C-alpha positions in Angstrom: -103.5 107.2 -70.9 -103.0 103.6 -71.6 -106.0 101.6 -70.2 -104.8 98.1 -69.1 -106.3 94.8 -68.0 -103.4 94.3 -65.5 -101.6 97.6 -64.8 -98.3 96.0 -63.6 -98.2 93.7 -66.6 -98.7 96.5 -69.2 -96.3 98.8 -67.3 -93.6 96.1 -67.3 -94.0 95.8 -71.2 -93.3 99.5 -71.6 -90.5 99.6 -69.1 -88.8 96.7 -71.0 -88.8 99.1 -74.0 -87.2 101.8 -72.1 -90.2 103.9 -71.0 -89.8 105.3 -67.4 -92.8 104.6 -65.3 -93.2 105.0 -61.5 -95.9 103.2 -59.4 -98.4 105.4 -57.6 -100.3 104.5 -54.5 -103.6 104.5 -56.3 -102.5 101.6 -58.6 -101.5 103.7 -61.6 -98.0 103.8 -63.1 -97.1 107.3 -64.3 -94.1 108.6 -66.3 -92.9 110.8 -69.1 -91.6 110.4 -72.7 -89.8 113.5 -74.0 -92.1 115.9 -72.0 -95.3 113.9 -72.8 -97.0 112.6 -69.7 -97.8 108.8 -69.8 -100.1 106.9 -67.4 -101.0 103.2 -67.3 -104.3 102.8 -65.5 -106.8 100.0 -65.0 -109.3 99.8 -67.9 -112.9 98.6 -67.7 -113.0 95.0 -68.2 -116.4 95.1 -70.0 -114.9 97.0 -73.0 -113.4 95.3 -76.0 -110.5 97.1 -77.6 -110.6 97.8 -81.3 -108.1 96.4 -83.7 -105.1 98.3 -85.0 -105.5 100.8 -87.8 -109.2 101.3 -87.0 -110.3 104.9 -87.1 -110.3 106.4 -83.7 -107.4 104.2 -82.5 -103.8 105.1 -82.1 -100.4 103.4 -82.3 -97.5 104.4 -80.1 -94.1 104.7 -81.8 -90.8 104.3 -79.8 -87.3 104.9 -81.1 -85.1 102.1 -79.6 -81.4 101.3 -79.9 -82.1 98.0 -81.4 -85.4 96.6 -82.9 -84.1 93.1 -82.2 -83.5 93.8 -78.6 -86.9 95.5 -78.2 -88.7 92.5 -79.7 -87.0 90.2 -77.3 -87.7 92.4 -74.3 -91.3 92.9 -75.3 -91.8 89.2 -75.8 -90.3 88.5 -72.2 -92.8 91.1 -70.9 -95.9 89.6 -72.5 -96.0 91.3 -75.9 -96.0 89.8 -79.4 -94.9 90.8 -82.9 -97.7 92.0 -85.0 -95.5 92.9 -88.1 -92.0 91.5 -88.3 -88.9 93.6 -88.7 -88.5 95.3 -92.1 -85.4 97.1 -93.3 -86.0 100.6 -94.7 -83.5 103.1 -96.2 -83.7 105.0 -92.9 -83.4 102.1 -90.5 -85.5 99.1 -89.3 -89.1 98.9 -87.9 -91.4 96.3 -86.4 -94.9 96.5 -84.9 -95.4 94.8 -81.6 -98.5 94.4 -79.5 -98.5 95.2 -75.8 -100.3 92.8 -73.3 -103.5 94.5 -74.0 -103.3 94.2 -77.8 -102.4 97.7 -78.5 -100.0 98.2 -81.4 -96.6 99.6 -80.7 -94.2 100.6 -83.5 -90.4 100.3 -82.6 -87.8 101.8 -84.9 -84.0 102.0 -84.8 -81.3 103.7 -87.0 -79.6 100.4 -87.9 -79.2 100.2 -91.7 -78.7 96.8 -93.4 
């Protein structure tokens, strides 16, 4: 479950990165990534989220066709770049933040 300040805004971010989500009558957005159930639900507004790489937190990783396109889509959907694109011997990666500040790694197979 991804707890969100505004469910529609957070769901739009993940949809922009290619995650299939479907709105439900109860306000949640639910979908699946390679057989793993994903739900975006309203979080409690009185809780502060911990920063990235803090024990007990997680980072979502998504394989995308292009890191550059993912960054543009994420930005348009309310996300930001936490760590810029870096070229590695197996492809490229960047770390974004979703609208709630959660880190999201995007990777592609493009070698430079």
